[in-house]
Structure formats: structure tokens, C-alpha cells
C-alpha positions in Angstrom: 70.3 -4.1 -57.7 73.3 -6.4 -58.1 73.1 -10.0 -59.0 73.9 -12.7 -56.4 75.1 -16.1 -57.5 75.2 -18.8 -54.9 76.9 -22.2 -55.3 75.6 -24.9 -53.1 75.3 -28.7 -52.7 72.3 -30.6 -51.5 74.2 -32.6 -48.9 76.1 -29.6 -47.4 74.9 -28.7 -43.9 76.5 -25.2 -44.2 74.4 -24.6 -47.4 71.3 -25.4 -45.5 72.4 -23.0 -42.8 73.0 -20.3 -45.4 69.5 -20.8 -46.9 68.0 -20.6 -43.4 69.7 -17.2 -42.9 68.5 -16.0 -46.3 64.9 -17.0 -45.4 65.1 -15.2 -42.1 66.2 -12.1 -43.9 63.4 -12.4 -46.4 60.9 -12.6 -43.5 62.5 -9.6 -41.7 63.1 -7.5 -44.9 60.4 -8.4 -47.5 62.1 -6.0 -50.0 65.0 -8.5 -50.2 62.7 -11.0 -52.0 63.2 -8.7 -55.0 66.9 -9.5 -55.1 68.3 -11.3 -58.2 69.6 -14.5 -56.7 70.6 -17.5 -58.7 71.3 -20.7 -56.8 73.3 -23.3 -58.5 73.9 -26.8 -57.2 77.4 -27.7 -58.2 76.6 -31.4 -58.4 73.7 -30.9 -60.8 75.5 -28.2 -62.9 79.3 -28.9 -62.8 79.6 -27.2 -66.2 78.6 -23.9 -64.6 80.5 -24.4 -61.3 83.7 -25.2 -63.2 83.7 -21.7 -64.6 84.2 -20.2 -61.2 87.1 -20.1 -58.8 86.0 -21.6 -55.5 86.6 -24.7 -53.4 84.0 -24.7 -50.6 80.3 -24.3 -50.6 78.3 -22.3 -50.0 80.0 -19.6 -52.1 78.5 -16.3 -53.0 79.4 -14.1 -55.9 78.1 -10.5 -56.0 78.1 -9.0 -59.5 80.6 -11.5 -60.7 83.1 -11.1 -57.8 83.5 -13.6 -55.0 81.9 -12.3 -51.9 82.2 -15.2 -49.5 83.3 -18.8 -49.5 82.7 -21.4 -46.8 80.9 -21.5 -43.5 78.3 -18.7 -43.5 76.9 -16.6 -40.7 73.8 -14.4 -40.6 75.8 -11.1 -40.5 77.6 -12.0 -43.7 74.4 -12.9 -45.5 72.8 -9.7 -44.3 75.8 -7.7 -45.6 75.6 -9.5 -48.9 71.9 -8.6 -49.2 72.5 -5.0 -48.2 75.3 -4.6 -50.8 73.2 -6.3 -53.5 70.2 -4.1 -52.8 72.2 -0.8 -52.9 71.7 1.4 -55.9 74.5 0.9 -58.4 
């Protein structure tokens, strides 16, 4: 499995939307609960966030490479999870 890194902000409505999509996928595909997902709030951890090249949240990185930045949709999150779950 590949590691997912998600940058978020508590006040961001799109981040809440992204988390909702993630929860829906966990319910539909319980195996996705095994994914290695680290969620970092950029306000609480600016030291970590500053090490990455992005402007909008939510931003997802897959194995260190930016996968998506900005307004999410369920299809994008599903693709991210599929790619993360694939055998390396």
C-alpha cells in the first residue's frame, strides 16, 4: 500500500466534504480502513505544511507526490484510495 498524506484546515468546508467522501468509501469498502492515511491540520502543524508545495486545502499526496489540490469530489477520493491500495 502507498501512503496518503492529507493537508486540511478545521474551518475549511471543502475539507469537511473530503472527509465525508472518505468515510463513505470506508463504509462501502471496509478494506480501505487499512490504508496508511496521515491527516495534518496546516494551522496546527505549519512546520510540516511548509515543507510541501501547495496552496489550497484539502491537498492529498500519494507516496510523496501531489495527487490533488483544492475542491474534492467523491470520484477523485475513490481514485486516490484505489491507487493507494494497489500493490506496489
